[in-house]
C-alpha positions in Angstrom: 149.5 -4.9 223.8 149.3 -4.3 220.1 149.9 -1.0 218.4 146.7 1.0 217.8 145.1 0.9 214.4 145.4 4.1 212.4 141.8 5.2 211.6 140.8 7.6 208.7 137.2 8.7 208.7 135.9 9.4 205.3 132.7 11.5 205.2 130.7 13.4 202.5 127.2 13.9 201.4 125.3 11.2 199.4 126.9 10.9 195.9 129.9 13.1 196.7 132.3 10.3 195.5 133.4 8.5 198.6 133.2 5.0 197.1 134.8 6.2 193.9 137.7 7.6 196.0 138.0 4.4 198.0 138.1 2.3 194.8 140.7 4.5 193.4 142.9 4.0 196.5 142.4 0.2 196.3 143.2 0.1 192.6 146.5 2.1 193.1 147.6 0.5 196.3 146.6 -3.1 197.1 147.5 -3.0 200.7 146.5 -6.0 202.8 147.1 -4.1 206.0 144.1 -1.9 205.4 140.6 -2.7 206.6 137.4 -1.1 205.4 134.2 -0.3 207.4 131.4 0.9 205.2 128.2 2.6 206.3 125.1 2.7 204.0 122.2 4.9 205.0 119.8 2.9 202.8 118.4 -0.5 203.8 120.5 -2.4 201.2 124.3 -2.3 201.2 125.4 -1.3 197.7 128.8 0.4 198.1 130.3 -2.6 199.9 129.4 -4.8 196.9 131.0 -2.3 194.6 134.2 -2.3 196.6 134.4 -6.1 196.8 133.8 -6.3 193.0 136.5 -3.8 192.3 139.0 -5.3 194.7 138.2 -9.0 194.7 141.8 -10.1 194.8 143.2 -7.6 197.4 142.3 -9.8 200.4 140.9 -7.0 202.5 138.3 -7.3 205.2 135.2 -5.3 204.5 132.6 -4.8 207.3 129.2 -3.2 206.4 126.6 -1.4 208.5 123.4 -0.5 206.6 120.0 1.2 207.3 121.2 4.2 209.2 124.2 6.3 210.2 126.9 4.7 212.4 127.0 7.9 214.5 123.3 7.8 215.4 122.1 6.0 218.5 120.1 3.7 216.3 123.3 2.2 214.7 126.2 3.0 216.9 126.1 -0.5 218.5 126.7 -2.1 215.0 129.5 0.4 214.4 131.2 -0.5 217.7 130.8 -4.2 216.9 132.7 -3.6 213.6 135.4 -1.7 215.4 135.9 -4.4 217.9 135.9 -7.1 215.2 138.9 -5.4 213.5 140.7 -4.8 216.7 140.4 -8.4 217.8 141.5 -10.0 214.6 144.5 -12.3 215.0 148.0 -11.3 214.1 148.5 -11.4 210.4 144.9 -10.4 209.7 144.6 -7.4 212.0 144.9 -4.3 209.9 147.4 -1.6 210.6 145.0 0.9 209.1 141.2 1.2 208.9 139.2 3.4 206.6 135.7 4.1 207.8 133.4 5.3 205.0 130.5 7.0 206.8 127.0 7.4 205.5 126.3 10.5 203.5 123.9 11.6 206.2 126.3 11.1 209.1 127.3 13.6 211.8 130.8 12.6 212.7 131.3 15.1 215.6 131.0 12.3 218.2 133.7 9.9 217.0 136.2 10.4 219.7 133.6 10.2 222.4 132.2 7.0 220.9 135.7 5.4 221.0 136.2 6.4 224.6 132.8 5.5 225.9 133.2 2.0 224.4 136.8 1.5 225.6 138.2 1.5 222.1 140.4 4.6 222.4 143.4 2.4 223.0 142.7 0.3 219.9 142.5 3.2 217.4 144.4 6.4 216.7 142.2 8.8 214.7 144.7 10.0 212.1 142.4 12.3 210.1 138.9 13.1 209.2 138.5 13.7 205.4 135.3 15.1 204.0 134.4 14.9 200.3 132.4 17.9 199.0 130.4 17.7 195.8 131.4 20.9 193.9 128.1 20.6 192.0 125.6 20.2 194.8 127.3 21.6 197.9 125.7 25.1 197.6 122.3 23.6 197.3 122.4 21.1 200.2 124.6 22.8 202.8 121.8 25.2 203.8 119.1 22.5 204.1 120.9 19.5 205.6 122.7 20.1 209.0 124.8 16.9 208.5 126.5 18.4 205.5 127.8 21.3 207.5 128.7 19.1 210.5 130.9 17.0 208.2 132.8 20.0 207.0 133.2 21.3 210.5 134.6 18.0 211.8 137.1 17.6 208.9 140.8 18.4 208.9 141.0 17.6 205.2 138.2 18.7 202.8 138.4 17.1 199.3 136.5 19.3 196.8 135.5 16.7 194.3 134.0 16.8 190.8 135.6 20.1 189.9 135.6 19.0 186.3 131.8 19.5 186.2 131.8 23.2 187.3 133.7 26.3 186.2 136.5 28.0 188.2 134.1 30.6 189.6 131.9 27.9 191.1 135.0 26.2 192.6 136.2 29.4 194.2 132.7 30.1 195.6 132.5 26.6 197.3 136.1 27.0 198.6 135.1 30.3 200.2 132.0 28.7 201.8 134.2 25.9 203.2 136.6 28.4 204.7 133.8 30.2 206.4 132.6 26.9 208.0 136.0 25.5 208.8 139.0 27.8 208.2 141.4 25.3 209.8 140.8 22.5 207.2 143.1 21.8 204.3 141.2 22.0 201.0 142.3 19.8 198.1 140.7 19.8 194.7 139.9 16.6 193.0 138.1 14.9 190.0 136.9 11.3 190.0 137.9 11.0 193.6 141.6 11.1 192.9 143.7 12.3 195.9 147.2 11.8 197.2 146.8 8.9 199.6 149.5 10.4 201.9 147.2 13.3 202.6 144.7 11.0 204.2 147.2 9.6 206.7 149.0 12.8 207.6 146.1 14.7 209.1 146.0 16.4 212.5 142.4 15.5 213.5 140.8 17.2 216.5 139.1 15.6 219.4 135.5 14.9 218.2 133.7 14.7 221.5 130.2 15.8 220.4 126.9 14.1 221.2 125.6 11.1 219.3 122.4 12.4 217.8 119.7 10.0 216.7 118.8 10.0 213.0 115.4 8.4 213.8 113.6 11.7 214.5 111.5 13.2 211.6 113.5 16.4 211.7 116.8 14.7 210.8 116.1 11.4 209.1 115.5 11.2 205.4 113.3 8.5 203.9 115.2 5.4 202.6 113.2 3.5 199.9 114.1 0.1 198.5 112.4 0.0 195.1 112.2 -3.4 193.4 110.6 -4.9 190.3 111.0 -8.0 188.1 112.0 -5.7 185.3 111.4 -2.2 183.9 111.5 -0.8 180.4 114.2 1.7 179.5 111.4 4.2 178.6 109.7 3.7 182.0 113.0 4.0 183.9 114.0 7.1 182.0 110.7 8.7 182.9 110.9 7.8 186.5 114.5 9.0 186.9 113.7 12.3 185.1 110.7 13.0 187.3 112.3 11.8 190.6 115.7 13.4 190.2 114.7 16.7 191.8 112.8 14.9 194.6 115.7 12.8 195.8 119.2 13.0 197.4 120.6 9.8 196.0 119.5 6.9 193.7 121.6 3.8 192.9 121.3 0.1 192.4 121.1 -2.8 190.0 118.0 -3.3 187.8 117.0 -5.5 185.0 116.2 -3.0 182.2 114.7 -4.3 179.0 115.9 -7.8 179.8 119.5 -6.8 180.6 121.2 -6.0 183.9 122.6 -2.5 184.6 123.9 -0.5 187.5 122.0 2.8 187.7 123.4 5.8 189.7 122.7 9.5 189.8 125.8 11.6 189.7 125.3 15.3 190.7 122.1 15.6 188.7 123.2 13.2 185.9 122.1 9.6 185.5 124.7 7.0 184.7 124.0 3.5 183.3 126.6 0.7 183.4 125.8 -2.7 181.8 126.6 -4.9 184.8 125.1 -7.8 186.7 124.8 -7.5 190.5 127.4 -9.4 192.4 126.5 -12.9 193.7 124.0 -12.6 196.5 123.4 -8.9 196.0 119.7 -8.0 196.0 118.5 -6.2 192.9 116.6 -2.9 193.3 117.0 0.8 193.4 118.0 2.4 196.7 116.6 5.9 197.0 117.1 8.5 199.7 114.8 11.5 199.8 113.1 14.0 202.1 110.2 12.3 204.0 107.7 14.7 202.4 108.7 13.3 198.9 108.7 9.6 199.7 105.0 8.9 198.7 105.5 10.8 195.4 108.7 8.9 194.5 107.0 5.6 195.3 104.0 6.5 193.1 106.3 7.4 190.2 108.0 4.0 190.6 104.7 2.1 190.6 103.7 4.0 187.5 107.0 3.1 185.7 106.9 -0.6 186.6 103.2 -1.1 186.0 103.6 0.2 182.5 106.3 -2.4 181.9 
């Protein structure tokens, strides 16, 4: 019998900074004993490509599950397959620790039950559940998206990220809301996803034995759009992003803009452009998550922007 793998579950709404935090950890601590299981709600895995690109020499094993939440019935089998893969790796490759970066739309309240039902409870020790909270957008989304509240409820560590983008009064307000939802959680302030790594592995997580709830029903599943084009002008892209920003939860991906590659990402209401080619084998396009009632409008805005180009 091998020792169980310590598991940290990293949750947080779309764009809260989970991948930034993960890359910061990998940059500071190249630990070959750590595995990574990444979950992307959109159809195309983008965050996994970003982690591989930032940590190409660390020798870590990255497993991805895209197009849904790993805690929904529609994707739990893929999640279990990834957990089994890490647990069955041979000596020398089997990680001592596993970080699970869950989709921004995940409800993690059924993690312990999922491990027990699939006979994995002996392979993993859930060390902590850490939830990233976007200090800019939390007040807006917590009342409209049940998954955001569930993530805070399940956490023993809440990382209040992006405090550099709001004033002290806003930070205090969000901290009060977090305390009302989960008064037992430790709250740590952060900017750019920076956190003391020890805090992730010293938690006291509770038994998460909730139900696995399907994200495929209209009431709980946002629309995931994969927007592609041979190229788009900067003016057309700017117009699309400006008009679509309030209609979407998350936008990110690689696009050819004016003949040059760039990585586009929204960050708490701001758009960021990085001149960067997609990693080898990575599909180009913009992954967009939005409410179902906005999907047709977003698609129409994209057609208008690309047809103009």
